[in-house]
BALOBA-1460 file (C-alpha; in Angstrom, 3 decimals):
// residues 164
<rec num="1" residu="m" x="0.096" y="7.076" z="11.496"/>
<rec num="2" residu="q" x="2.687" y="6.385" z="14.350"/>
<rec num="3" residu="f" x="2.115" y="2.903" z="16.332"/>
<rec num="4" residu="p" x="1.355" y="3.214" z="19.870"/>
<rec num="5" residu="n" x="3.233" y="0.292" z="20.838"/>
<rec num="6" residu="t" x="6.424" y="1.056" z="19.032"/>
<rec num="7" residu="s" x="9.326" y="2.439" z="21.499"/>
<rec num="8" residu="l" x="12.763" y="3.593" z="20.490"/>
<rec num="9" residu="a" x="15.213" y="0.493" z="19.764"/>
<rec num="10" residu="d" x="17.294" y="-1.220" z="22.677"/>
<rec num="11" residu="i" x="20.496" y="-0.221" z="22.278"/>
<rec num="12" residu="r" x="23.613" y="-2.038" z="23.535"/>
<rec num="13" residu="q" x="27.384" y="-1.640" z="23.768"/>
<rec num="14" residu="t" x="28.846" y="-4.787" z="22.660"/>
<rec num="15" residu="q" x="33.053" y="-5.567" z="22.409"/>
<rec num="16" residu="d" x="32.861" y="-5.033" z="18.698"/>
<rec num="17" residu="g" x="30.672" y="-1.869" z="18.681"/>
<rec num="18" residu="y" x="27.243" y="-1.590" z="19.050"/>
<rec num="19" residu="v" x="23.743" y="-3.549" z="18.663"/>
<rec num="20" residu="a" x="20.352" y="-1.883" z="18.073"/>
<rec num="21" residu="r" x="17.256" y="-4.341" z="18.518"/>
<rec num="22" residu="f" x="13.862" y="-3.471" z="17.503"/>
<rec num="23" residu="e" x="10.878" y="-5.465" z="18.163"/>
<rec num="24" residu="r" x="7.349" y="-5.580" z="16.192"/>
<rec num="25" residu="h" x="4.644" y="-8.132" z="17.213"/>
<rec num="26" residu="l" x="2.480" y="-7.867" z="14.150"/>
<rec num="27" residu="k" x="-0.610" y="-10.123" z="13.460"/>
<rec num="28" residu="h" x="0.447" y="-11.723" z="10.439"/>
<rec num="29" residu="s" x="2.311" y="-15.409" z="9.596"/>
<rec num="30" residu="v" x="5.646" y="-15.602" z="9.576"/>
<rec num="31" residu="d" x="5.341" y="-16.521" z="5.904"/>
<rec num="32" residu="i" x="3.485" y="-13.024" z="4.880"/>
<rec num="33" residu="v" x="6.005" y="-10.775" z="6.662"/>
<rec num="34" residu="w" x="9.005" y="-12.764" z="5.337"/>
<rec num="35" residu="s" x="7.608" y="-11.870" z="1.711"/>
<rec num="36" residu="s" x="7.339" y="-8.604" z="3.008"/>
<rec num="37" residu="l" x="11.212" y="-8.334" z="3.461"/>
<rec num="38" residu="t" x="12.166" y="-11.016" z="0.213"/>
<rec num="39" residu="e" x="9.999" y="-10.451" z="-2.494"/>
<rec num="40" residu="n" x="10.836" y="-6.947" z="-4.158"/>
<rec num="41" residu="d" x="7.318" y="-5.912" z="-5.407"/>
<rec num="42" residu="k" x="6.472" y="-5.927" z="-1.386"/>
<rec num="43" residu="l" x="10.198" y="-5.036" z="-0.381"/>
<rec num="44" residu="s" x="9.648" y="-2.021" z="-3.023"/>
<rec num="45" residu="q" x="6.701" y="-0.628" z="-0.783"/>
<rec num="46" residu="w" x="8.522" y="0.123" z="2.655"/>
<rec num="47" residu="f" x="12.177" y="0.596" z="0.787"/>
<rec num="48" residu="s" x="12.305" y="1.663" z="-2.630"/>
<rec num="49" residu="e" x="15.927" y="1.832" z="-2.768"/>
<rec num="50" residu="l" x="16.066" y="-1.892" z="-2.043"/>
<rec num="51" residu="q" x="16.068" y="-5.017" z="-4.209"/>
<rec num="52" residu="v" x="16.791" y="-8.770" z="-3.581"/>
<rec num="53" residu="d" x="19.097" y="-9.967" z="-6.576"/>
<rec num="54" residu="d" x="19.965" y="-13.209" z="-5.143"/>
<rec num="55" residu="l" x="18.282" y="-14.611" z="-2.283"/>
<rec num="56" residu="r" x="20.872" y="-17.175" z="-0.698"/>
<rec num="57" residu="e" x="23.904" y="-16.943" z="1.734"/>
<rec num="58" residu="g" x="26.660" y="-15.448" z="-0.473"/>
<rec num="59" residu="g" x="23.867" y="-13.532" z="-2.707"/>
<rec num="60" residu="g" x="23.155" y="-10.072" z="-3.061"/>
<rec num="61" residu="i" x="20.786" y="-7.077" z="-2.003"/>
<rec num="62" residu="k" x="20.769" y="-4.017" z="-4.367"/>
<rec num="63" residu="f" x="21.057" y="-0.600" z="-2.887"/>
<rec num="64" residu="d" x="20.024" y="1.929" z="-5.423"/>
<rec num="65" residu="m" x="22.240" y="4.962" z="-5.123"/>
<rec num="66" residu="q" x="19.625" y="7.023" z="-6.505"/>
<rec num="67" residu="d" x="22.507" y="8.729" z="-8.883"/>
<rec num="68" residu="g" x="22.508" y="5.850" z="-11.762"/>
<rec num="69" residu="t" x="24.719" y="3.382" z="-9.412"/>
<rec num="70" residu="f" x="23.744" y="0.752" z="-6.948"/>
<rec num="71" residu="k" x="25.778" y="-0.998" z="-3.987"/>
<rec num="72" residu="e" x="25.965" y="-4.322" z="-3.498"/>
<rec num="73" residu="l" x="24.701" y="-5.635" z="-0.318"/>
<rec num="74" residu="e" x="25.960" y="-9.270" z="0.654"/>
<rec num="75" residu="i" x="23.443" y="-11.386" z="2.183"/>
<rec num="76" residu="t" x="25.909" y="-13.184" z="5.350"/>
<rec num="77" residu="e" x="22.918" y="-15.367" z="6.760"/>
<rec num="78" residu="l" x="19.798" y="-16.903" z="5.657"/>
<rec num="79" residu="k" x="17.112" y="-19.172" z="6.920"/>
<rec num="80" residu="l" x="14.457" y="-19.246" z="5.036"/>
<rec num="81" residu="h" x="11.204" y="-17.650" z="6.895"/>
<rec num="82" residu="s" x="13.908" y="-17.137" z="9.643"/>
<rec num="83" residu="v" x="16.589" y="-15.006" z="9.212"/>
<rec num="84" residu="l" x="17.865" y="-12.425" z="6.874"/>
<rec num="85" residu="e" x="21.374" y="-10.781" z="7.588"/>
<rec num="86" residu="y" x="22.936" y="-8.539" z="5.111"/>
<rec num="87" residu="t" x="25.754" y="-5.876" z="5.254"/>
<rec num="88" residu="w" x="24.920" y="-2.272" z="5.448"/>
<rec num="89" residu="g" x="28.119" y="-0.268" z="4.818"/>
<rec num="90" residu="e" x="30.696" y="-1.265" z="7.782"/>
<rec num="91" residu="d" x="27.669" y="-2.444" z="9.964"/>
<rec num="92" residu="q" x="25.147" y="-5.691" z="9.386"/>
<rec num="93" residu="v" x="21.164" y="-5.620" z="9.105"/>
<rec num="94" residu="r" x="19.696" y="-8.820" z="10.543"/>
<rec num="95" residu="f" x="15.527" y="-9.348" z="10.399"/>
<rec num="96" residu="e" x="14.279" y="-12.497" z="12.796"/>
<rec num="97" residu="l" x="10.866" y="-13.831" z="12.560"/>
<rec num="98" residu="y" x="9.345" y="-16.025" z="15.398"/>
<rec num="99" residu="p" x="6.174" y="-17.188" z="15.324"/>
<rec num="100" residu="e" x="3.708" y="-16.472" z="18.197"/>
<rec num="101" residu="y" x="0.219" y="-17.422" z="19.019"/>
<rec num="102" residu="e" x="-1.481" y="-14.406" z="16.923"/>
<rec num="103" residu="g" x="0.851" y="-13.845" z="14.170"/>
<rec num="104" residu="c" x="4.595" y="-13.458" z="14.332"/>
<rec num="105" residu="q" x="7.600" y="-11.386" z="16.419"/>
<rec num="106" residu="l" x="9.663" y="-9.251" z="13.663"/>
<rec num="107" residu="v" x="12.887" y="-8.539" z="15.195"/>
<rec num="108" residu="l" x="15.377" y="-6.238" z="13.654"/>
<rec num="109" residu="i" x="18.879" y="-6.081" z="14.725"/>
<rec num="110" residu="e" x="21.647" y="-3.648" z="13.217"/>
<rec num="111" residu="k" x="25.139" y="-4.704" z="14.436"/>
<rec num="112" residu="i" x="27.067" y="-1.297" z="14.442"/>
<rec num="113" residu="h" x="30.688" y="-1.095" z="14.062"/>
<rec num="114" residu="k" x="31.209" y="2.671" z="15.315"/>
<rec num="115" residu="m" x="28.542" y="5.302" z="16.265"/>
<rec num="116" residu="t" x="28.817" y="7.966" z="13.819"/>
<rec num="117" residu="s" x="26.690" y="11.324" z="13.406"/>
<rec num="118" residu="h" x="24.599" y="9.337" z="10.799"/>
<rec num="119" residu="t" x="23.801" y="6.611" z="13.266"/>
<rec num="120" residu="p" x="20.142" y="8.395" z="14.360"/>
<rec num="121" residu="k" x="19.549" y="8.891" z="10.881"/>
<rec num="122" residu="d" x="19.858" y="5.062" z="10.396"/>
<rec num="123" residu="l" x="18.120" y="4.266" z="13.371"/>
<rec num="124" residu="a" x="15.172" y="6.361" z="12.584"/>
<rec num="125" residu="g" x="15.017" y="4.981" z="9.245"/>
<rec num="126" residu="w" x="14.900" y="1.846" z="10.397"/>
<rec num="127" residu="h" x="12.348" y="2.582" z="12.948"/>
<rec num="128" residu="v" x="10.005" y="4.097" z="10.090"/>
<rec num="129" residu="c" x="10.683" y="0.976" z="7.901"/>
<rec num="130" residu="l" x="9.427" y="-1.362" z="10.527"/>
<rec num="131" residu="d" x="6.198" y="1.014" z="10.850"/>
<rec num="132" residu="v" x="5.660" y="0.786" z="7.284"/>
<rec num="133" residu="i" x="5.835" y="-2.563" z="7.000"/>
<rec num="134" residu="q" x="3.380" y="-2.904" z="10.000"/>
<rec num="135" residu="a" x="1.071" y="-0.676" z="8.160"/>
<rec num="136" residu="m" x="1.319" y="-2.039" z="4.872"/>
<rec num="137" residu="l" x="0.670" y="-5.275" z="6.357"/>
<rec num="138" residu="e" x="-3.077" y="-3.870" z="8.197"/>
<rec num="139" residu="d" x="-3.841" y="-2.065" z="4.797"/>
<rec num="140" residu="t" x="-3.114" y="1.284" z="6.002"/>
<rec num="141" residu="t" x="-0.277" y="4.194" z="5.309"/>
<rec num="142" residu="i" x="1.518" y="6.292" z="6.911"/>
<rec num="143" residu="e" x="1.118" y="9.501" z="5.381"/>
<rec num="144" residu="s" x="4.053" y="11.830" z="5.946"/>
<rec num="145" residu="r" x="7.136" y="9.174" z="6.305"/>
<rec num="146" residu="k" x="9.270" y="12.091" z="6.423"/>
<rec num="147" residu="s" x="8.053" y="13.831" z="9.405"/>
<rec num="148" residu="v" x="7.711" y="10.749" z="11.120"/>
<rec num="149" residu="w" x="11.203" y="9.959" z="10.552"/>
<rec num="150" residu="y" x="11.750" y="13.519" z="11.898"/>
<rec num="151" residu="t" x="9.868" y="12.662" z="14.862"/>
<rec num="152" residu="w" x="12.454" y="9.551" z="15.756"/>
<rec num="153" residu="y" x="15.273" y="10.986" z="14.464"/>
<rec num="154" residu="k" x="15.408" y="13.603" z="17.279"/>
<rec num="155" residu="e" x="14.896" y="10.763" z="20.047"/>
<rec num="156" residu="y" x="17.665" y="8.541" z="18.050"/>
<rec num="157" residu="v" x="19.893" y="11.833" z="18.470"/>
<rec num="158" residu="q" x="19.240" y="11.653" z="22.189"/>
<rec num="159" residu="l" x="19.407" y="8.114" z="22.787"/>
<rec num="160" residu="v" x="23.129" y="7.853" z="20.490"/>
<rec num="161" residu="r" x="24.471" y="10.718" z="22.386"/>
<rec num="162" residu="s" x="24.275" y="8.845" z="25.506"/>
<rec num="163" residu="f" x="26.789" y="6.478" z="24.297"/>
<rec num="164" residu="t" x="29.287" y="9.081" z="22.694"/>
């Protein structure tokens, strides 16, 4: 399943690198979406390698490297039910939630230090993660995340190429 109202992230160049911004309008409350981002049983449904270890500024999220090791991602900003930001290698990932009349707006911002050959992979991955969150909240599933990812990956390769 692909969501027809999802489009490519908006990417802008900044003094410090680049910012990629994804937006989703969800028909669910901020509290429900927040729990999808911060409660490990729900988080694992859309990003199985992530686990919240210590939900506070300066706390951490563990990334399972799938080889028996974990990488610690530091939570750099936390405002309950509003903002969750953490390190992502040299970059930063930020989730913002805004209440709306019939649900909320979920914004994902990736602050990208430098565009690399891996950047389109990450962008396509975040795109699919947001689709999976939406599907999960709507009690549907995405049959083949890999094929959906590949479709978006090709689009992000072209988009990133325009910045390099």
